C-alpha positions as CSV (number, residue, x, y, z in Angstrom):
1,X,21.2,9.3,-5.0
2,X,20.6,11.6,-2.6
3,X,20.8,9.6,0.9
4,X,19.3,11.8,3.7
5,X,17.3,10.3,6.9
6,X,13.9,10.3,4.9
7,X,15.3,7.9,2.2
8,X,17.5,6.1,4.4
9,X,13.7,5.2,6.2
10,X,12.4,4.2,2.7
11,X,15.2,2.2,2.0
12,X,15.2,0.8,5.6
13,X,11.4,-0.2,4.7
14,X,12.5,-1.9,1.4
15,X,15.2,-3.9,3.2
16,X,12.4,-5.0,5.6
17,X,10.2,-6.5,3.2
18,X,12.1,-9.7,2.5
19,X,13.2,-10.0,6.2
20,X,9.3,-10.0,6.2
21,X,9.5,-13.0,4.0
22,X,11.9,-15.0,5.6
23,X,10.1,-14.6,9.2
24,X,7.0,-15.5,8.2
25,X,8.5,-19.1,6.7
26,X,10.4,-19.9,9.5
27,X,9.5,-22.9,11.9
28,X,10.0,-21.0,15.0
29,X,6.9,-20.3,17.7
30,X,5.9,-16.8,17.5
31,X,7.1,-16.4,13.5
32,X,4.1,-15.0,12.9
33,X,3.9,-12.5,15.5
34,X,7.4,-11.7,14.4
35,X,6.4,-11.1,10.7
36,X,3.6,-8.6,11.9
37,X,6.3,-6.9,14.0
38,X,8.2,-6.5,11.0
39,X,5.7,-5.4,8.6
40,X,4.5,-2.9,11.1
41,X,7.5,-1.6,11.8
42,X,7.9,-0.7,7.6
43,X,4.5,0.7,7.7
44,X,5.5,3.2,10.8
45,X,8.4,3.8,8.9
46,X,6.4,5.2,6.2
47,X,4.9,7.6,7.9
48,X,8.0,8.6,9.8
49,X,10.0,9.3,6.4
50,X,7.3,11.4,5.1
51,X,6.9,13.1,8.1
52,X,10.6,13.7,8.3
53,X,10.9,14.9,5.1
54,X,8.3,17.7,5.7
55,X,9.6,18.6,8.6
56,X,13.4,18.8,7.9
57,X,12.6,20.3,4.4
58,X,14.4,17.3,3.0
59,X,12.1,16.1,0.1
60,X,13.8,15.1,-2.9
61,X,12.6,13.7,-6.3
62,X,14.6,10.4,-5.5
63,X,12.2,10.4,-2.4
64,X,9.2,11.1,-4.3
65,X,9.9,8.3,-6.4
66,X,11.0,5.7,-3.9
67,X,8.2,6.1,-1.5
68,X,5.3,5.3,-3.0
69,X,7.4,2.3,-4.6
70,X,8.5,1.0,-0.9
71,X,5.1,1.2,0.0
72,X,3.5,-1.3,-2.6
73,X,5.9,-3.6,-2.6
74,X,5.4,-4.2,0.9
75,X,1.6,-4.3,0.8
76,X,1.5,-6.4,-2.4
77,X,4.4,-8.9,-0.7
78,X,2.1,-9.1,2.6
79,X,-0.4,-9.8,0.4
80,X,0.7,-12.7,-1.5
81,X,2.2,-14.2,1.6
82,X,-1.5,-14.0,3.3
83,X,-3.2,-15.3,-0.2
84,X,-1.2,-18.6,-0.2
85,X,-2.2,-18.7,3.4
86,X,-5.9,-18.1,3.5
87,X,-6.3,-19.9,-0.2
88,X,-10.0,-18.6,-0.3
89,X,-11.7,-17.3,-3.6
90,X,-13.0,-14.0,-1.8
91,X,-9.6,-13.4,-0.1
92,X,-7.9,-13.4,-3.3
93,X,-9.8,-11.3,-5.1
94,X,-9.4,-8.8,-2.3
95,X,-6.0,-9.0,-2.8
96,X,-6.1,-8.6,-6.5
97,X,-8.2,-5.8,-6.3
98,X,-6.0,-3.6,-3.5
99,X,-2.5,-4.8,-5.7
100,X,-4.6,-4.0,-9.1
101,X,-5.6,-0.3,-8.2
102,X,-2.2,0.0,-6.7
103,X,-0.9,-0.8,-10.3
104,X,-3.9,1.5,-12.3
105,X,-3.6,4.0,-9.7
106,X,0.2,4.4,-10.2
107,X,0.3,4.4,-13.6
108,X,-2.5,7.0,-13.6
109,X,-0.3,9.7,-11.7
110,X,2.7,9.0,-13.9
111,X,0.3,9.8,-16.8
112,X,-0.9,12.7,-15.8
113,X,2.1,13.9,-14.3
114,X,3.5,13.8,-17.7
115,X,0.4,16.3,-18.7
116,X,1.4,18.6,-15.7
117,X,-1.7,17.7,-13.8
118,X,-0.4,15.1,-11.2
119,X,-1.9,17.5,-8.3
120,X,-5.7,16.4,-9.9
121,X,-5.1,12.8,-8.8
122,X,-3.5,13.7,-5.4
123,X,-3.9,11.1,-2.2
124,X,-7.6,11.6,-0.7
125,X,-9.0,11.4,2.1
126,X,-10.7,8.2,1.2
127,X,-7.7,6.8,-0.3
128,X,-5.9,7.3,3.4
129,X,-8.9,5.6,5.2
130,X,-8.4,2.7,2.7
131,X,-4.5,2.5,3.4
132,X,-5.4,2.4,7.6
133,X,-8.0,-0.5,7.0
134,X,-5.6,-2.1,4.5
135,X,-2.4,-1.9,7.0
136,X,-4.2,-2.9,9.9
137,X,-5.9,-5.8,8.1
138,X,-2.2,-6.4,7.3
139,X,-0.6,-6.5,10.2
140,X,-3.4,-8.2,12.1
141,X,-4.0,-11.0,9.2
142,X,0.1,-11.7,9.4
143,X,0.0,-11.9,13.2
144,X,-3.1,-14.5,13.7
145,X,-2.6,-18.3,13.1
146,X,-6.3,-19.5,12.1
147,X,-5.4,-22.9,13.4
148,X,-4.4,-22.0,16.7
149,X,-5.5,-18.4,17.5
150,X,-8.8,-17.3,18.2
151,X,-11.5,-16.8,14.6
152,X,-12.9,-13.4,16.2
153,X,-9.6,-11.9,15.3
154,X,-8.7,-13.3,11.8
155,X,-12.4,-12.5,11.0
156,X,-11.7,-9.1,11.9
157,X,-8.9,-8.7,9.9
158,X,-11.0,-10.2,7.1
159,X,-13.6,-7.8,7.6
160,X,-11.1,-4.7,7.8
161,X,-9.7,-6.4,4.5
162,X,-12.9,-6.7,2.3
163,X,-14.1,-3.2,3.5
164,X,-10.2,-1.5,2.3
165,X,-11.0,-3.7,-1.3
166,X,-14.2,-1.9,-1.2
167,X,-12.7,1.5,-0.7
168,X,-10.0,0.8,-2.9
169,X,-13.0,0.2,-5.6
170,X,-14.2,3.6,-4.6
171,X,-11.0,5.3,-4.6
172,X,-10.0,4.3,-7.9
173,X,-13.0,5.6,-9.5
174,X,-12.7,8.7,-7.9
175,X,-9.4,9.1,-9.6
176,X,-10.5,7.8,-13.0
177,X,-12.9,10.3,-12.7
178,X,-10.8,13.1,-11.8
179,X,-8.3,12.0,-14.8
180,X,-11.5,11.9,-17.6
181,X,-12.3,15.5,-16.4
182,X,-8.7,16.9,-17.0
183,X,-8.7,14.9,-20.7
184,X,-11.7,16.2,-21.4
185,X,-10.6,19.5,-20.5
186,X,-7.1,19.5,-22.6
187,X,-8.2,17.7,-25.5
188,X,-8.3,20.5,-28.1
189,X,-11.5,20.9,-30.3
190,X,-11.8,19.0,-33.3
191,X,-9.6,15.9,-31.8
192,X,-10.9,12.6,-31.7
């Protein structure tokens, strides 16, 4: 297992996940802000490890595998924490859409890679905007105590989460459409 600076940052991001969970439940004043800060730090390492891997020429197969796994774990765990706290049907559906999309797109990318067509399901601009909305919404929602903090900030976090869920469906549709096109082109004449 090659450990370089980008891979070490990815491993730190995975280590920060249980730290975020423990802090989220700890009974001290400001624990939600600290949990949001831990998530923010993890999100920053996500950007920074990719930047360093490209800049230093330290892109590895291990890093290419581990980076998206760390991202999905981080987001899924944060959304589970938030679903428990918000206990709302629409909020839960939005979280399920985001987590479900990550599973579907990950499986689709893996399958397309096996066909030698991974670039046909590369990250799109919509996926990047979705990720930005998703990260900001999770940070806001982790930090805000609905019982003590302003409802305007909470509403902003919820709206951003719903926008992220909408963009999630849109980007998933684009990935599925691109994959369907590749499958049609790869299908030999006479195959069912």
